[in-house]
BAFI-3210 file (N, C-alpha, C; in Angstrom, 3 decimals, decimal comma, padded with zeros to 6 digits):
// residues 123
n [1|2|3|4|5|6|7|8|9|10|11|12|13|14|15|16|17|18|19|20|21|22|23|24|25|26|27|28|29|30|31|32|33|34|35|36|37|38|39|40|41|42|43|44|45|46|47|48|49|50|51|52|53|54|55|56|57|58|59|60|61|62|63|64|65|66|67|68|69|70|71|72|73|74|75|76|77|78|79|80|81|82|83|84|85|86|87|88|89|90|91|92|93|94|95|96|97|98|99|100|101|102|103|104|105|106|107|108|109|110|111|112|113|114|115|116|117|118|119|120|121|122|123]
n.u [-005,865|-005,294|-004,474|-003,641|-005,081|-007,590|-010,317|-010,845|-008,349|-006,833|-008,072|-007,476|-004,752|-004,587|-005,736|-003,768|-001,654|-002,809|-003,012|-000,301|000,656|-000,933|-000,196|002,427|002,605|002,123|002,850|006,249|006,587|004,601|005,394|006,141|003,872|000,777|001,106|002,614|000,829|-001,425|-000,348|000,424|-002,090|-003,285|-001,542|-002,000|-004,646|-004,333|-002,333|-003,507|-005,605|-004,162|-002,757|-004,895|-005,909|-003,961|-004,380|-005,521|-008,097|-011,561|-012,329|-009,898|-009,188|-011,290|-010,745|-008,503|-009,596|-011,494|-009,762|-008,582|-010,780|-011,232|-008,909|-009,413|-011,578|-010,282|-008,422|-010,178|-011,165|-008,793|-008,316|-010,386|-009,601|-007,283|-008,354|-009,662|-007,444|-006,386|-004,580|-005,284|-007,524|-011,065|-011,641|-009,600|-010,212|-012,752|-012,066|-010,451|-012,296|-014,253|-012,893|-012,450|-015,099|-015,820|-014,019|-015,002|-017,427|-016,544|-014,901|-016,721|-018,358|-016,557|-016,011|-018,566|-018,724|-016,817|-017,911|-019,993|-018,789|-017,888|-018,877|-019,027|-019,403|-021,282|-024,538]
n.v [-053,503|-053,598|-051,063|-050,872|-052,657|-051,603|-050,297|-047,564|-046,457|-047,408|-046,063|-043,435|-043,504|-043,856|-041,422|-039,654|-040,269|-039,445|-036,672|-035,967|-036,564|-034,851|-032,311|-032,195|-031,058|-028,398|-024,839|-023,822|-021,743|-022,213|-024,235|-024,050|-023,177|-023,574|-026,201|-027,481|-027,217|-028,687|-031,240|-031,730|-031,744|-033,998|-036,050|-035,790|-036,694|-039,433|-040,136|-039,491|-041,298|-043,673|-043,119|-042,801|-045,391|-046,596|-045,855|-046,256|-045,996|-045,613|-042,908|-041,502|-042,497|-041,489|-038,744|-038,455|-039,373|-037,412|-035,275|-036,151|-036,070|-033,298|-032,455|-033,578|-032,078|-029,644|-030,199|-030,575|-027,961|-026,723|-027,985|-026,946|-024,259|-024,643|-025,350|-022,937|-021,298|-022,360|-024,441|-027,075|-028,984|-029,286|-032,006|-033,265|-032,259|-033,412|-036,129|-036,188|-035,168|-037,165|-039,207|-037,935|-037,656|-040,357|-040,946|-039,292|-040,577|-043,140|-042,451|-041,147|-043,315|-044,920|-043,301|-043,291|-045,969|-046,089|-044,247|-045,554|-046,927|-045,091|-043,575|-040,848|-039,618|-037,511|-037,849]
n.w [-060,642|-064,030|-065,880|-068,517|-069,994|-070,147|-071,980|-072,049|-071,459|-073,596|-075,696|-074,986|-075,336|-078,099|-078,877|-077,980|-079,715|-082,130|-081,666|-081,376|-083,949|-085,541|-084,574|-085,309|-087,764|-087,382|-087,437|-086,849|-085,018|-083,190|-081,595|-078,872|-077,712|-078,582|-079,649|-077,655|-075,496|-076,378|-076,644|-074,009|-072,797|-074,007|-073,143|-070,446|-070,162|-070,686|-068,759|-066,277|-066,120|-065,872|-063,475|-061,700|-061,645|-060,184|-057,611|-054,196|-053,178|-054,109|-054,060|-054,374|-056,886|-058,442|-058,287|-059,982|-062,360|-062,863|-063,278|-065,624|-067,321|-067,362|-068,695|-071,154|-072,107|-072,261|-074,284|-076,409|-076,781|-077,572|-079,983|-081,512|-081,651|-083,102|-085,557|-086,173|-086,542|-088,788|-088,684|-088,627|-090,693|-091,490|-091,803|-090,348|-087,824|-087,451|-087,317|-085,008|-083,185|-083,179|-081,875|-079,412|-078,538|-078,220|-076,189|-074,126|-073,536|-072,727|-070,560|-068,865|-068,282|-066,895|-064,717|-063,601|-062,812|-060,713|-058,963|-057,730|-055,714|-053,947|-051,184|-050,648|-053,034|-055,098|-056,432]
ca.u [-006,462|-004,287|-005,025|-003,260|-006,111|-008,861|-010,683|-010,727|-006,933|-006,413|-008,596|-006,677|-003,437|-004,796|-005,940|-002,459|-000,913|-003,449|-002,634|001,123|000,807|-001,531|000,559|003,755|002,522|001,840|003,987|007,338|006,400|003,608|005,979|006,175|002,592|-000,372|001,561|002,984|-000,379|-002,258|000,317|000,318|-003,480|-003,491|-000,775|-002,662|-005,800|-003,762|-001,591|-004,396|-006,318|-003,203|-002,500|-006,113|-006,002|-002,962|-004,766|-006,041|-009,507|-012,376|-012,303|-008,646|-009,287|-012,198|-010,052|-007,667|-010,463|-012,049|-008,685|-008,463|-011,914|-010,964|-007,891|-010,053|-012,334|-009,272|-007,912|-011,230|-011,152|-007,556|-008,508|-011,241|-008,754|-006,386|-009,135|-009,862|-006,175|-006,003|-003,510|-005,886|-008,712|-012,301|-011,547|-008,748|-010,982|-013,798|-011,409|-010,069|-013,526|-014,883|-012,140|-012,734|-016,467|-015,736|-013,310|-015,920|-018,381|-015,819|-014,441|-017,899|-018,756|-015,557|-016,282|-019,794|-018,398|-016,138|-018,782|-020,842|-017,999|-017,478|-020,067|-019,033|-019,658|-022,626|-025,244]
ca.v [-053,274|-053,329|-049,992|-051,055|-053,470|-050,880|-049,671|-046,118|-046,103|-047,667|-044,969|-042,249|-043,695|-043,580|-039,979|-039,026|-040,447|-038,568|-035,288|-035,790|-036,548|-033,632|-031,113|-032,191|-030,216|-027,010|-023,931|-023,903|-020,744|-022,717|-025,386|-023,854|-022,669|-024,454|-027,590|-027,960|-027,306|-029,795|-032,494|-031,910|-032,115|-035,396|-036,896|-035,701|-037,597|-040,783|-040,332|-039,450|-042,580|-044,633|-042,807|-043,098|-046,846|-046,996|-045,363|-047,286|-045,831|-045,068|-041,446|-041,079|-042,832|-040,518|-037,466|-038,470|-039,514|-036,082|-034,476|-036,641|-035,530|-031,876|-032,332|-033,947|-030,903|-028,654|-030,593|-030,321|-026,517|-026,424|-028,470|-025,974|-023,093|-025,066|-025,228|-021,507|-020,720|-023,000|-025,423|-028,351|-028,761|-029,851|-033,476|-033,619|-031,973|-034,438|-037,374|-036,010|-034,971|-038,479|-039,900|-037,232|-038,017|-041,731|-040,849|-038,728|-041,627|-044,170|-041,882|-040,954|-044,646|-045,354|-042,483|-043,822|-047,232|-045,834|-043,479|-046,451|-047,426|-043,963|-043,057|-039,387|-039,121|-036,976|-038,504]
ca.w [-061,943|-065,052|-066,702|-069,919|-070,637|-070,154|-073,253|-071,888|-071,543|-074,982|-076,518|-074,637|-075,975|-079,521|-078,996|-077,805|-080,974|-083,114|-081,371|-081,695|-085,407|-086,093|-084,190|-085,942|-088,950|-087,004|-087,662|-085,876|-083,963|-082,237|-080,896|-077,422|-077,228|-078,813|-079,804|-076,326|-074,671|-076,859|-076,306|-072,549|-072,498|-074,427|-072,223|-069,149|-070,198|-070,602|-067,516|-065,120|-066,063|-065,317|-062,062|-060,954|-061,471|-059,202|-056,292|-053,304|-052,839|-055,199|-054,002|-055,005|-058,312|-059,056|-058,394|-061,183|-063,533|-063,119|-063,882|-066,989|-068,077|-067,566|-069,746|-072,412|-072,552|-072,615|-075,595|-077,388|-077,053|-078,305|-081,358|-082,191|-081,942|-084,187|-086,788|-086,422|-086,993|-090,038|-088,474|-089,042|-091,515|-090,959|-091,775|-089,205|-086,618|-087,325|-086,887|-083,610|-082,406|-083,029|-080,828|-078,159|-078,140|-077,687|-074,914|-073,132|-073,144|-071,978|-069,294|-068,022|-067,814|-065,911|-063,536|-063,023|-062,171|-059,436|-058,071|-056,954|-054,583|-053,114|-050,498|-050,622|-054,397|-055,306|-057,542]
c.u [-005,344|-004,854|-004,734|-004,314|-007,455|-009,103|-010,510|-009,261|-006,403|-006,857|-007,819|-005,298|-003,534|-004,976|-004,615|-001,635|-001,489|-002,986|-001,169|001,338|000,247|-000,691|001,959|003,775|002,216|003,055|005,003|007,124|005,353|004,157|005,909|004,871|001,490|000,033|001,862|001,748|-001,254|-001,646|000,247|-001,098|-003,736|-002,773|-001,428|-003,886|-005,320|-003,152|-002,494|-005,269|-005,404|-002,976|-003,718|-006,268|-005,005|-003,300|-005,500|-007,519|-010,274|-012,353|-011,037|-008,672|-010,155|-011,534|-009,242|-008,495|-011,120|-010,990|-008,495|-009,569|-011,732|-009,952|-008,469|-010,852|-011,388|-008,729|-008,933|-011,254|-009,926|-007,647|-009,375|-010,463|-007,790|-007,082|-009,292|-008,605|-005,671|-004,869|-003,977|-007,100|-009,922|-012,274|-010,705|-009,492|-012,045|-013,222|-011,052|-011,304|-014,264|-014,205|-012,406|-014,133|-016,519|-015,080|-014,210|-016,878|-017,699|-015,402|-015,612|-018,421|-017,833|-015,743|-017,537|-019,572|-017,773|-016,998|-019,649|-020,121|-017,562|-018,700|-020,152|-019,347|-021,109|-023,254|-025,704]
c.v [-052,904|-052,321|-050,189|-051,853|-052,762|-050,186|-048,149|-045,676|-046,323|-046,536|-043,677|-042,328|-043,378|-042,073|-039,231|-039,118|-039,530|-037,124|-035,042|-035,714|-035,265|-032,406|-031,082|-031,324|-028,756|-026,136|-024,018|-022,916|-021,165|-023,854|-025,248|-023,280|-023,695|-025,921|-028,197|-028,169|-028,489|-031,142|-032,762|-032,324|-033,576|-036,359|-036,915|-036,620|-039,024|-041,052|-040,336|-040,692|-043,617|-044,375|-043,111|-044,584|-047,362|-046,550|-046,435|-047,175|-045,303|-043,539|-040,903|-041,345|-041,812|-039,157|-037,406|-038,651|-038,180|-035,166|-034,873|-036,060|-034,038|-031,643|-032,665|-032,768|-029,776|-028,947|-030,310|-028,834|-026,125|-026,891|-027,487|-024,708|-023,420|-024,995|-023,757|-020,847|-021,343|-024,003|-026,840|-028,019|-029,462|-031,364|-033,946|-033,375|-033,037|-035,753|-037,309|-035,906|-036,294|-039,265|-039,256|-037,599|-039,436|-041,738|-040,310|-039,806|-042,697|-043,663|-041,644|-042,287|-045,162|-044,586|-043,004|-045,129|-046,991|-045,041|-044,387|-047,001|-046,314|-043,345|-041,518|-038,783|-038,662|-037,645|-037,530]
c.w [-062,931|-066,052|-068,186|-070,691|-070,760|-071,489|-073,180|-071,999|-072,962|-075,908|-076,246|-075,278|-077,467|-079,749|-078,879|-079,085|-082,058|-082,918|-081,721|-083,205|-086,007|-085,780|-084,796|-087,197|-088,650|-087,294|-086,519|-084,723|-082,926|-081,370|-079,382|-076,875|-077,487|-078,955|-078,439|-075,457|-075,091|-076,486|-074,811|-072,153|-072,839|-073,486|-070,849|-069,087|-069,946|-069,230|-066,291|-065,011|-065,421|-063,834|-061,198|-060,673|-060,438|-057,787|-055,493|-053,004|-054,047|-055,231|-054,662|-056,506|-059,034|-059,247|-059,699|-062,452|-063,880|-063,733|-065,346|-067,862|-068,344|-068,669|-071,116|-072,973|-072,978|-074,015|-076,688|-077,776|-077,878|-079,755|-082,154|-082,550|-083,083|-085,541|-087,156|-086,984|-088,296|-089,909|-088,770|-089,888|-090,886|-090,844|-090,589|-087,889|-086,393|-086,803|-085,402|-082,732|-082,195|-081,909|-079,471|-077,652|-077,580|-076,313|-073,812|-072,621|-072,298|-070,603|-068,344|-067,481|-066,725|-064,602|-062,831|-062,280|-060,792|-058,457|-057,224|-055,716|-053,627|-052,459|-050,474|-051,997|-054,510|-056,512|-058,572]
res [m|n|y|i|e|l|e|v|w|k|e|a|r|q|l|t|v|i|v|y|k|q|t|s|g|f|p|v|h|e|r|f|s|l|v|s|q|m|r|r|s|a|i|s|v|l|s|n|i|a|e|g|c|g|r|r|t|p|k|d|t|l|h|f|l|y|m|s|r|g|s|l|f|e|l|e|a|q|c|l|v|s|l|d|l|g|f|i|d|g|e|q|l|d|y|t|q|t|t|i|t|r|m|k|k|l|l|n|g|f|i|g|y|f|r|q|f|d|p|s|a|k|t]
***
């Protein structure tokens, strides 16, 4: 499976770019804290989709897709804190949140697809 062609991976790539651009305007003192954490979360969403696609079994793939989903929720929480701290405005949050919501739907669909091939997956 070529993960680069997957809509879920393309959307994760776009989200990563959004996060990098938004965090570039954060205060310098946040470079090693919130900026770093948000960027790692975004990269984790993208990277775990890619790594999951490189696995040999649906169970292994699902493990990485679940990790990706966890990182997506982590990023969402970090974006909300960024708004609370005044590092992004409501419009920026809405833009990012729209992408995160699309990502959740795509990722959940992808997880659902692989769950049908894993007999140990709970319904």
